[in-house]
N, C-alpha and C positions, 0 to 999 in steps of 0.2 A: 507470312513473313512480317506483315505489319504488326500482328499481335505479339510476335516474338520481340520485335523492336521496342514496343511499348513496355513489355514485361522487363526487358533488359534495362530500360531507363528507370523503371520503377524500383528495381533491385538496386541499381546504382545510387538512386536518390536516397533510399533507406539506409544504405551503407554509409553514405555521407552524413546523414542525420545522426546515426549512431556514433560516428567518429567525432562529430561536433559535440554531442552530449558527453562522450567520454572525456574530451578535453576540458569541457566546461566543469564537469564534476571534479576532475583532477585539480583544476585551478581554484574552484570554490572551496574545496577541502584544504588545499595546500596553503593558500594565502588569504582566504576569507572571501565571502560573497561580495562584500562591499569593495574590496580592493581589486578584484579581478575585473578585467575589461573585455569588451567584445574583440578589440584588436589583439589582445593576448590570446584569447580563445582561438581566434582565426590562425594566429601564428603557430600555436601548439597543434592544431588540427591540420595545418598546412593547406588551408583554404582561404578564400577571400573573406573580408568582413561582410560583404554582401551575401555570401553563402551562409555565414553564421546567422545573419539577420533573417534569411529566408526560413531558417529553422525556428527562430524566435529571438526576442530580446532577452535580457538576463532573467527576468521574472519567468517568462515562458520556458526558458531553458531549464530553470530550477524545477518547475512543475513537471516538465517532461522527464527529467532525470528520476524523480521519485516515482512517477507513474510507470515509466518503462521498467524499473526494477520490480515494482510491485506486480505488474502484469506478468513478468517473467516467472515470478514465484508461483502465481496461479496457473500458468501454462504448464510449469513443471509438475504441479500436482495432478493436472489433467492427464499428463503422459504416464504418471505412475499409479493412476487409480486402479484399484483391484476390482475384479468382478466377483459376484457371489453375494450371498446374504450377509449383511453386516451383523455383527454380534451386538446384543443389547448392552447398554452401558449403565453402570451404577452411577449415582450422583458424583461420587468422588472421581470415578474414571472419566466422566463427562467433563468435569472441571479441568482435568489434566489434558484431555484431547482438545478442548477449546484453547487452552493455553498453548499447546503445541501448534495449533492452527495459526494463532496470531503472533506467537513469539518472534518469528523472523522479522515482522514489521516493527514490533516494539524495539527489538535490538537495532534495527536499521535507523530508526529515529534517534535512539540513544547514542548511536555511533558518533554523531557530530551535532551536539545540541545547538550550536550557533546556526548551523545550516538548517536544522529542523525549525528553529524559530523564524528564520527568514521564509521558509516554505509556508509556515502557518500564517505569517503576515501577508504573503502574496495571496493566499486563499481568502483571508478575511477581507482584503481590499476588493476582491471580486473582479479584478481586471482580467484574470486568466482562470478558466475553468479547469478543474482537475478530474481525470477519469476515476480517481479514487472515490469521488462522490457520485459517479454515474455507472458506467459499465462495470468497473471494478468493485463498486459497492454491491451491485446486484450479484456478482460472482461470490463475494465473501458471505453475503447474507444467505445465499443458496447453500454454500458449504456449511455454514453454521446450522441452518435449518435441517439439513440432512443428518448432521451429527446429533442434534437435539431430538430428532425423531427416533433415535435409538435408545432414548431414555423413556421413563414411564409417561412423559408428557404426551398429550393428544396432538394430532396434526395441527390443530388450530393454535394450541399452546406453543408448539415447537416453532411455528412461524412467528408468533408474537415474541417468543423468547429470543429468536435469532435476531430480530430487529432491535430488541432491547440491548442484547450483548453487543451488536454492531455499533450502536450509538455510544455505548459506554466505552468501547474500544477506541472510537474516534476521540472521545474525551481524554482517555488515557494518553493517546499519542500527543495531543495538544498540551496536556498537563506536563508530560515529560519534556516536551519541546520548550515550553516557556519557563521551566525550572521551578514551577510551583510545588512539585513533589519530586523527590529523587526516584529513580527507577524501581528499586525494591518496594518502596512505600506505595507507589502507583500500582504496581503489579499486585500487591497484597489486597488493595481495595478492589481491583478488578476481579480477582479470584473470589472475593466475598460476594460481589454482585452475581457472578456466574453460579455460585452455590445457591444463592437465593432463587435464581431462575430455575435451575434444574430440580430444586426441592419443592417447587410450586405444586406439583402433583399431590404431594403428601399433605398439603394444606387445604385440599378441597373439602367443602362442607359435606 
């Protein structure tokens, strides 16, 4: 019975956290990150300001919003993963599959450039860690490595290529977020890098 009680409290706490994050995202996108207040988020979520602050300050809420959405995409992929032997990929097909893998994240960052800039600024300040650079990074790198292993790259090259593509992907997100390049130009440069990585096998001495 004690275990059930603890589980029930944990479920309720997570439901409250998600409710707070949903209200925070709605207000951040609706009136801007700078204009939204903790008090407004509490009122929208129908909880106390203390409850909101137990989830996090505004910066922490923003990081959690991005992390929660990205984690949900990865979990959805795990649920849909097919069994069986994967088919080999040509370089052109590999470029497309990598793009399909990261496109949801690029689109999400491009959805609200102002909010993406705020997120990037929070990360750069270093006051709040993001799972994007920890557990979620490992997940995406593993997905990329599995994909690149279906090309003519060796296992070692697939691992190195996955890390290269991952760090380029982070650069693309930040570049789109800060407005240095528009989305089509950033994606074109990212595709060029993927092509370079997957064609590496053909350049061996």
